[in-house]
N, C-alpha and C positions, 0 to 999 in steps of 0.2 A: 517950814517946807517939809514935806514928807520925804523920807530917805528913799523910798521905793520909786516915787515919781521922779525924784532927782536922778536916780540910777538909770531909769528908762531914758530920760533926756540925754544923759551922758553916753549911754549906749548908742543912740542914734547919732549924736554929735561925733562920737569916735568913728562910727561907720562912715559917715560922710567925709570926715577929715582923711581917713585912710583911703577912701575912694578917690579923693582929690589928689593925694600924693601918688597913688599907683597909676591913676589915669594920666597924670602929667608926665610921669617917667616913661610909661609905655608909649604914649602918643609922641613924645619927643624922639624916642628911639626909632619908632616906625616911620615917622615923617623923615627923619634923616636918611633912613635906608631907601625910602621911596624916591627921594629926589637924587640919590646917587645913581651913577651908571652901574647897572648890574652887568658884570662881565659874563660872557658865555663860559661855562665850565669847559675844562679841557676834554672831558669825557661827555658824550651825549647821553644824558640820563633819561631822555624821553622814551627810549626803548625799554628801559628797565622800570621806570617809576610810573605810577598812575597819574601823577601831577607833573606837568612840564615846568621847567625852571622859569619859563616866561610868565607863568601864572603867579609866581611868588609875589611880584609887585602888586598884583590885583588883591591878593589875600592880605598883604600888609596895608593896602589902602583901605580895605574894609575894616581891618583891625584898628587903624587910626580913626576912622569915622565912629566906630563903636566907642573907643576911648574918649573922644571928644564929646560924644553924647552922654556918657557916664559922668564926665567932668562937669558938663553943664547942669545936669540934674543934681549932682552932689553939691555944687556951688550954690545953686538956688535953694535947695533944701537946707543946707547948713546956714545960709544967711537968714532964711525965714525962722529957723529954729533958734538961732542966736538972738535975733531981734525980738522974738516973742517968747523967750525962755520962761519968764515969770508967769506969763499967762498960760502957757502950755503946762507947766508944772502945777499951777493952781487947778486947771481943768482936769488933769490926770488924778490929782489927789482927791478932789471932791467928786470927780466923775460926773460933773454937771453935763447933762445930756442935751444941751442945746445944739443947734446945727453946726456951730463952730467946733465943737468937740469932735463930731464925726468927720468934719473936713480935715482937721489936723491929724486924727488917728488914721483915716483912710489914706490921705496924701503921704504921710510918713511911711505907712506900710507899702504903698505902691512904689515910692521913691527908693526904699531899701531894697526891694526885690529887683527893681529895674537896674539899680547900680550893680548889684551882684551879678545879674545875668548879662548885662552889657560887658562887664569886665571879663567874665568867663567866656563869653562869645568872642571877645577880642583875643583872648589867649588861644582859643580854638582856631581862629583864623591865622594867628602866628604859627601855630603848630602845623597848619596846612602849608604855609610858606616854607617851613623847615623840611616838610616831607618831600618837597621838590628836589632837595639836595641830599637829604638823608632820610630815606623812607621809613626805616625802623624807628629812628628817634622821633620823627614827626608823628607817626601813627601811634606810638606809645604815648606821647604827650597828649594827642587827641583823645585817646582812650581814658587817660586819667582825668582830663578835663570833663569829658562826658559823664564820668562817674561823679565828679564834683557837682555838675549841673543836676543830676538826678538826686544827689544828696540835698542840694539846695531846695529842690522842689518838695522833698519830703520833710525837711527840717524847718522850712519857712512857716507853714501853718502851726507847727509845734512851737516855734519861737513866739509867734503871735499869741497863742493860747497861754503859754507860760507867762508872758508879759501881762496879759489880761489878769491871770490869777494872782500874779505878784501885786498888781495894782489893787485888786479886790482885797487881798489880805492886808495890804498897806492901809487902805481906807478903813478897813474894819478895826485894825489895831490902833489907829490914831484917833478915831472918833468913837469907838466902842460899838458902833452899829454900822452895817453896810448900807451905803447909799444906792446900791444897784438893785 
């Protein structure tokens, strides 16, 4: 097996395992807060804050839904990757351009960006819930998360391009000629 193809499969497996862990943690915390009775604060923040404390539960429910969606996509993707690991590695190292190659590459790329954006969106919704109680902390967190989303949009095509180049170089170095 090619080391480069194996590294790419490990990269995606690690991404999906990390998404499963983070999604499970965030979803369990947000679900626990959603079903608890949220007490009215001693001070009425609605006059001072843009987001009312009553909306915090709605933001947390949206965050929970986004986490569950990321969890589902990551579980399915990790299962498919694990069950078909040898086949995926073989297709990546030979770069056999049949229709299944494109299905695996396209599905893996879409699943990776969806997992990233669903988790970042869930964190954004959590920061909106925080802003109902602490406006500065909530909006600061929202700003940081938006910067991370912009970085993900910029870095995702670069990541795909570098992965493609890595596989091309791996195919060239193992066979002596490029199959692309």
